[in-house]
N, C-alpha and C positions, 0 to 999 in steps of 0.2 A: 452460059451460066457462070457467075463469078465463083472463084475459089473460096472467098471469105465474105461473110456478111458481118460487119462490125456494127453492133447495136449500142447506142449511147443514150441513156435517159438524161434529161436535162431539167433540173429544177434548182433555181437559185445558185447557178454556177457561172454567172456572166463574166466574172473575173478570170475564169480558168478555161471556159469552153472553147474559145477560139484556138488557144494553144493545143488543147486536146484534139480538136478536129484536124488541125494542121499536121499534128503528129501522125495521124492516120493517112491523110491525103498525100503527105510527102514521102510515104514509104516507097521503096524501089519497085515493089510489085503493084501493078495497076489493076490486077484482076480482083477488084473488091467493090463492094457496095457499102455505103455508110448510111445507116438509118438512125436519124436523130429523132427521139420521141420527146416532144415538148410536153412535159407533165404539168401543164397549166402554170408555167413559171411566171411569177409576177414581175421579174426583172427583164433584162434585154436578151436572155438566152435564146428565145425563139428568133429574134431579129438576127442574131449572130449566125444561127443555123441557116436561116433563110438566105442570108448573104452568101454563105458557103454553097448552098444548093444552086444559087443563080450562076455562080462561076464554075461549078464542077458538076457535070451530069451524073456522077457517081453518088451524089448526096441526095437523099430524100428526107424531107421534114414531115413528120407525122404529128399533128396537134391533138392533144387530149382535152376535152372540154372542161374537165374538173380534175383537180389534183388527186391522184390515187396512190402515189408512192413509186419507188424504184422498181419493185417487183412487177406490178401490173404493167408499168411502162416497158420494162424489158420483154414481158410476154407479148405485148403488142408488136414490138420490133421483131421478135422472133417469128411471129405469124406472118409478117410482111416479107421476111427474108427469102431470098432465092439462092443464096450461095451454098456451097458444099459444106462449109464449116461456119459455126456461129462463134463469134468472139464478143463478149460483153465487156464494154469499157465504161467506167464511170466518167462523168463529164468533167471532173476535176483531176483526172489522172492523165498519163501520157503513154503512148505507144513508142518505145525506144527505136531509134534509127536501125533499120535492117531487121526489125523484129519479124515482120511477115515473111520475109525471105527465109529467115532461119526456121520459122515455124513450118513453112511449106516444105523445106528440105527434110525436116524431122518427120513430117507426115509421110513424105515419099519413102523415107528410109524404113518407117514402121508399117508400110503398106496400108495407109489410110486407116488408122485406129479410130475407135469410137470417141476417145477422149485423149487429148495431149495436154499434159500439165507442164508448165514452164515456170521459170524463176521470175523474181521481181526485185526491185530495190525500193528504197524509201527516201523521200526528200522532205525536209521540214521547211518552215517558213523562212529560215535563215539560208536556205538552199544548201544545207549540209546533206550529202548523199551517203547512205549506208546500205549495206546488204540487207536483203529481206529476211534472212535467217532460216530459211527452210532447208531441210536436208532432203533433197530430191531423190537421193539414192535409197532412202528409207521407206517406211510405210507411208503410202500416199494419203492415208487418213490423217496423218500428222501434219500435212502441209496446210498452210493458211487457208481457212475456209472462206473462199471468195469466188465470185463468178468470173473475175477478170484475170485470174492466173491460169487459165486453161481454155482450150477451144473444144467445142463439141461438134461431132459430125451431125449435121442437121437431120439426117434420116434417123439416126439413133435417138436424138432429142424427141422427135415426133413419135417414133415407135414406142418409146418408153413413157410417153405422155409426161415428160418432165416439164415442170413449170415453177416459176418463182412464187413464193408465198405473198399474200397480201399483208403488208405490215412490216415491222422491223425484223432484221435478220432473215430477210427474204431469200437469201441464197443458201442457207444451211440445208434445207430439205433437198433441193435438186442436186446440189453438189454432192451431198452424202449419198443420195440414192444412186447417182451415176457411178460413184465409186464402189457401191455394194451390189450393183446389178450383176447377176450371174452371167458369165460368158462375155462380159464387156471387155473389149480390148483397149488397154490403157498404155500410153507411151509417155516418156519423160524427155524434156529438153532442158538440160542443165545450163540455162543461160537466162539472164534477166531480160525480159521482153517488155515489161510494163514498169513504169515508175509511179508508185503510189504516193500521192501528195498527202502529207499530214498537215491539215489546216489548223491554224491557231485557234480558230473559233468558227462557228456557223455550220459545222457538220455534225451529223448524228454521233460520230465517234467521240466528239468533244463536248457533248451535251448530257451531263448526268441526269438521270431520271428513271422512273419506274418503267418507262418504255423498254428498257433493256431487259426486263424480266421476260420479254417475249422469246428470248433465246432458250429459256427453259421449256416453253411450250413447243418450240420447233423440235427439240430432241424428244419430248414426250410423243409427238406425232410420229417421229421416225422409229423410236424404240417400240412403241405399241404395235406397229405394223411389221416389225422385223422378225425373221425366224431366229431360233436360238443361236445359230452360228454367227449370223450377222450382228445380233445383239451383243454377243461376247466380244466381237471385234470392235464394235462401235462404242461401247460403254466407257472404256478408258479414255478415249479421245473426247468423248462428250464431257467427262469429268474435267479433263485438262482445259477444254474450251470454257466451261462454265466458271472454273476458278480463275482463269485469266480475265474474264469479264468482271468477276467480283473484285479482283485486285487492281483494276484499272480505275483510278479516281475520275477519269474523264467519262466514265460510264455509270458507275454506281456511287451515289452519294453516301457519306457516312451514315446518315439516318436510315438508309435502305439496306445496309450490308447484312444485318441479321436476317431480315426477311428473305433476301436473295439466297443466302446460304441455306436457310431452311428449305426453300423450294428446290434447290439443287440437290440437297441431301435426300429429300423425299423421292426425287426422281431416281437417284442412284440406288436407294434401298429397295425401290420397287423393281427396277430392271437389272440391277447389278448382279454379278455372279455370287453364289454362295461360297463361303470360305474366305481366305485372306484376299484383301484387295490387291490388284496387280501393280498399282503404281502408288507413290506417295500421295498424289492428289486424290485418287480414288479412296485411299485409306482414310483421308481426312473426312470425306463425305460419308464414308461407311460407318465410322466409329466415333468421330469427334463431334462434340457439340460446338455451336458457334463460339461460345466462350473459350473452349479449349483451342479451337482453330485460331482465334484472335491472339490468344496467349502465345501459341507457337509462332505465329507470324511476327508478333512484337519481340519475342525472344530472338528470332533470327535477325531482326532488324537491329536489336541492341548488340548482339554479338558482332554483327558487321560493323556497327559504329565503333565499338571498343577496339576491334582489330585495326580499323582505319586510324583511330586516334593514337594507338600505340605505334603504328608505323610512322605517323607524322612526328611524334615525339622523338622516336629513334632517329629519324632523318635530321631533325633540328639539332639533337645532341651531337650527331656525327659531323654536321656542318660546322658547329661551334668548335669542335675539336680540330677540324681541318683548318679553320681560320687561325687558331692559336699556333698550330704547327707551321702553317704557311708564313706567319709573321716572323717566326724564328728562322725559317729558311731564307727569308729576305735579307737577313743580316749576314748570311754566309757569302763568300765571294762567288762571282759568276764563273761558270765553267767556259773557258774560251773555245772549247771544242764541241760544245753541245748545241744542236739545232733542233727545235721543235716544229713539226709540220702539222697542218690541219687542212681539211678540204670539205666544202659543202656541209658545214655544221656537223662535223665529226662522223660523216657517213662512210668513210673508208679512205683508201689510197687512190687518188685520182687527180685529174686535171693538171694545172700548171705546177702545183707543189710536188706532185708525183714525178713529173719530168725533171724538175730541179733536183729532187732527192736522188733520182737515178743517176743524173750526171755528176752530182757531188760525190757519190760513192766511187765514181770513176776518176774524177779529177782532183777531188779533195778528200781522200780516204781518212785523213786525220779528223774529219768532222763526223761526230756521232749523231746520226739522225734518229729522232724518236717521233712517232706519230701519235696524235690524239684521236681516239675513236670512242664512240659511244658503246655501251655494253651490248646494245642491240646489233651493232655492226662489226664487232670484233672478229667475227668469223670470216669477214672479208679480207682480213690482213694476210698477205702472202707469207709463207714460211720464210724465216730468215730476216723479217722486218721487225724491228723493235717498236713496241707501242705501249701506251698507257691509256687506261680508261678514264674518260672525263670525270672529274669530281673525286677521283681516288687520291689517296695519299701520294702515290708516285706521280700523278698528274701535277699536283701542286708543287712537289719538289722540282719537277722538270721546269715548270713555268717560272719558278723563283730563281733558278740558277742558269737557265739557257742564255747564251749570248745572242743566238739567232732565232727569230720567230718568223715562220713563213706560213701564210694562210691565204685562201682565196675567198674567205668569208670572215669569220671572227672566232676567237677562242672563247670557250664558255666560262661562266662563273665570275666575271668581273675581276680579272687579275690586275696586279699593280705593275705597270711598266717601270723598270728600273733604269737608272742611268747606266749607259754602257750596253744595254740591250738594243739590238737592231731588228726592227720589224719590217718585213717585206710583205706588202699587200699585193697579191698577184691578180686579184679580180678573177672573174670566170666568164667573161664574155665582152663583146663590143656592144655598147648601148644603142639599141633602137628605141626601146621604151624609156620613159623618164625615170631617172634614178636620183638617189640622195635627196637633197633639199628640193629638187624640182618636183618631187612627189607630193609636196604640200598642196599643190594645186589640184591634186587628184585624190582626195581623201578616201574615196571608195576602195582604192587599192592599197591603202597603207596598213589596214588591219591593226591599228593601234600603235604604230611605230612611234617611238620617242625620238624626235629629231635631235634633242639635246644629247641623247646617248649616241646617235649617229656621229655627231660632232666630237664627242668625247673619244669615241673609237678612232675617228680620223686623226685626232691629235696624237695617237700612239704610233702612227705609221712613220717610218723613216724613208721608205722607198715605195712608190706606187708604180707597178708595172703597167706598161701601155703597149697595146698591139698596133696602134696606128695614131696619127695626129688627131683624128676625130675623137678618139677615146681620151687622149691627153687633155684636149680642150674641155670635154665634158667633165672628167674627173676633177679638174682644177676648180671648176665652177660649183659643182654639186657637192663636192667634199672639200670645202674651203679650209685650208690650214697652212700655216707657214712651217709646220713641223716636218713635212715630207718633200722629197724631190721626185720628179717624174723619171722613171727608168724606161726609156723608149727602146726596147730590145726585141719586141715581138713576143709571141706566146710560145713558151717551151713545149706545151702540149701539142703544138702544130708541127714540131720538128719531124715527127714520124711521116708526115705527108711528103716530105722531101727525101727521106732516107729509105723508105720501104720500097722493095722491088716487086716484080711480078710474082715471084715465088711466095712472098709474104701474103700478097693478095689472094693467091690461089689457096694457101693454107687456111686463111680466115674463112673463105667461102666454103671450103670443105667442112670446117668445123660447124658452120651454120647450116650445113646440109643443102647447099645450093648447087645444083648440077651445072656442069659446063654448058656454055652456050646460052644461058639465061641472061636476060637483061634485069639487073637488080636495082630496084628503087628503094631508097630509105625514106620512109614517111615519119617525120619527127616534128609533130606540132608542139607548141609551147604551152605553158600554164597560162590560164586566164584568171585574173583576180575575181571576175564576176561569174565564174563557173566552178562548181564543186564536183570533183571526180572526173575521170577521163571519159569524155564523150566526143568521139571523133566526129568531125563535121563532114565526113564523107562515108558513104556506105562502102566499106572496104571490099566486101565480097562482090558487090556489084561492080566496083571499080576494076578489080582484077579480072572479072569475067569479061568486061568490055575490052581490056587490053589483050587478052588471049593467053594461051599457055606458055608463051616464051618469056613472060614477065614473072618476077617474084618480088613481093613487097615486104621489106623488113619494117616492122611497126615498132616505134620507140616512143612510148608515152613518157611524159615528164616525170622526173623522179619524185615529185610531190605526190603522185598518185599511187605509189607502191611499186611492187616488184614485177607486175605484169599488167598488160592492157586488157585482160579479160576477153581475149578473142576466142571465137569458136574455131575448132580445128578446120584448116583449109590448106590444100596442097600448095597454094600460091601465096600464103600469108605466113610470116614467121614473126612471132612475138619476141622482140629482143630488148624489151624494157629492162629486164634484169641483167643484161649483159654488162660485164664489168668495165669494158672500155668502149666508149663511143667512137674513139679514133679508129678502132678496128672496123666498126660498122661503116664509117665513112669510106675507108679504104676498099671495103667490099662492094660499095654501091657505085653503080654507073651514073646515077643522078640522085639528087636530093629533092624531095618534095616537102616543103615546110611552110609555115605561115609567118610567125614573127620571132622564131627562135634565133638566138645568137649563134646557133650552130651554122647558119648560112655564111657567116663571116669566116669561120674556120674552114668550112668545106670549100670556100672559094680558093684556098691555097692549092687544091687539087686541079683546078681549072677544068672541072667537069660540070655538066649542066645543073642549074638550080632552078626549080619551078616553084613559084610562089602561089600557094593556094590560100586565098584570104577571103572567105565568104562573109566574115564579120569585121572587116577592116574598119568601118566607121564606128562600130561599137567598141572595138579595141582602142582606137584613138581617143574616143570620148572617155573611156573608163580609165585608161592608163597614160595616155599622152605619148607622142613619139617625137623624135628629133628630126625626122625627114619623112617624106611621103614614099613609102615602099612601092606603091603602085603607080607612081607618076610616069614611069617609062623614061625618065631622064637618066643619062649615063652617070654612074656613081651613086644612084639611089635604088634602082631596080636591078636585081642580079640576073634576070633572065625572063623567061616566059611567065605569064600571069594568068590565073584563072580565079573566078569568084563563084562559080557554080560547079556542081559535080559533073554535069555534061561538058562544060568547058574544059575541065581538068582531063577527062578521058579523051576529049577531042584533041587536046594538045599532043597526046602521045600517039593517037591513031593517025593524025595528020602530019606528024613530024616536026611541029613547031617548037617542041621542047628542046630540040637540038639544032635549030636552024641558025643561019648566019647572023641574023639580027639579034638572036638570043646570045650568041657567042660574043658579039660586040658589046652588049650590055654587061656580060660577065667580065670581060676584059677591063672595062672601066671600073666596075665594082671591085675587082681584085686589086687594081692599081690604087684605089682609095683606101681600102681596108686591110690590105696585106703587104704594105711596103717593107716591113721589117722581117717578115717571115721568110726564112731561107734555109731552114734546117739547123741553124746555129744559135737559136735563141737561148736554149738551156745553158750552153757553154758561156755565152755572154753574161747571163745572170749569175752563174756560179762564180765566174771570175770576178765580177763586180762585188759579190756578196762575201765570198770566202777567200778569194785569192787576189784581191786588188793590189795592183803593182806588179804582178807577175805577167810575163809575156805569154800571149796565147800560143797554142800549139801551131806548128807549121802545117 
């Protein structure tokens, strides 16, 4: 018997169904059955399901002769199920990677509860992913009312005679009844396991009409049969749900709002408690007329609009005042001892500018270094480091008067480069993907970049730091300008790889909580322009289980995705996304596992194994373009062992190919091509060129 029976109703979902079914079949757990119920769909949904059934014996297709709706279709699937647990997934949604493994572990930890509720996220048609918004630590009646964000023990489902309703809002009754069942054992998994697709059109949730009045009838059915205690628990949540439907223009049309409100108010007044209403929503239904409710809603909307406009006006006035003061500062003389630093669009103190700043404090103490940071990241500035907040009065003063400007990206606000100012562009990686003007051929990844602004920014540079001849050639072509010179000095941020000793590595590992004797892998995938949010292309829990307890994996999501990778607690996985220094993580790691991240070029300085895991290489090349074939196996292009599937990746480590002689030969050639200037002295070379030109280097 399978652990899971996944039931998917299918009706008019041909554009989404294949991806939905693959998301189930590609799970790391194989003990499942997938039951697709074709609800007499007029499109190709049934053919897609039949194709999946032909290639995978775990799939069975059930055909319904006449369209009956998602509720009856789910009931048919539940009746056919043989698994221990039922999971109901809509045909246009996705089961996230590793979800079933996480659910199984949570079920084991809770001793096989009757219901396990888990998290979800949402993705719109622009592929923007955001959190589901449920507070799973709170009252489970407040969690999104849906069949797909929980699993039911099949025996419990049958014993309690739970079933989906016939018609819209079919999941309200069984989901609520399961939560209110006396003695039911419920557990929670605080992890997103399902991705709920928000469709632009063609779904019930985006089709306004009186069919949505059915939700009132569902709660009428529940409340009429509930005992007083359950009724008292359920009423506030029913009120919140009904008002959420009312205020959703995708469900209730303006002409139907009054009737819907009256129906919801009648329900509340019939079953609601005597005395004061327990929540603002319940109070509205208990005491307010529709006219009063609308007046309150419009008043809130007006107040919000007024507040927003006042903030916008204040911001414009402040910006105008800043521009006036900045123009005055531009007439003052430059400060020959002032240098302004920035990194990664004002995210904090890091990368090449940080290494240059540290070396300047040592070799050129007469230079006052000031960092530009955003207000959101000022807490990252270490004690003793001077900084200004972007857009502030002090920021504009510093930009107007500094002689030296050092950045690995760009300074905010459109500053005016003055004669006498020296701008060092350090960059923040070696280009594998297309950059600068080369991106014009790949518009999907440009996200509205103004290439004229790119060129205007390039014309401000005086020096362009280069880590290797490949970078020099690319920068000259994709950032064309006669204003700057190439500074082929190596990357200052890489100096630490040549100066850190065993004691430093030991200290970093201890801070990360890694025990002695463990083999440490750093998994650091890069950002993809065609993917929103951090979605690992490998089931990390399955990966470390395959490697065994002697391995620990440090997981570093790209900084675009926030401060953490959203990992579930695991003794062999350490989320280091928020760690301040990626250089420390590289020092701690015995090997790097990455895809297309420029971190591979820096890590090559350590002469430690680099494993390329590239399951979507063709998609990446098509979407962004690359300067060479990372998977070619040619010396100077491929840094070591290569895997394109999860099984291949685990096999490289189990079989030893990750650190074999042929991988070492590839790494040597890669290092020779991309690390020729890195030797531990790059920061000093840059500081002497920028601040101390003409002075002899230290002996």
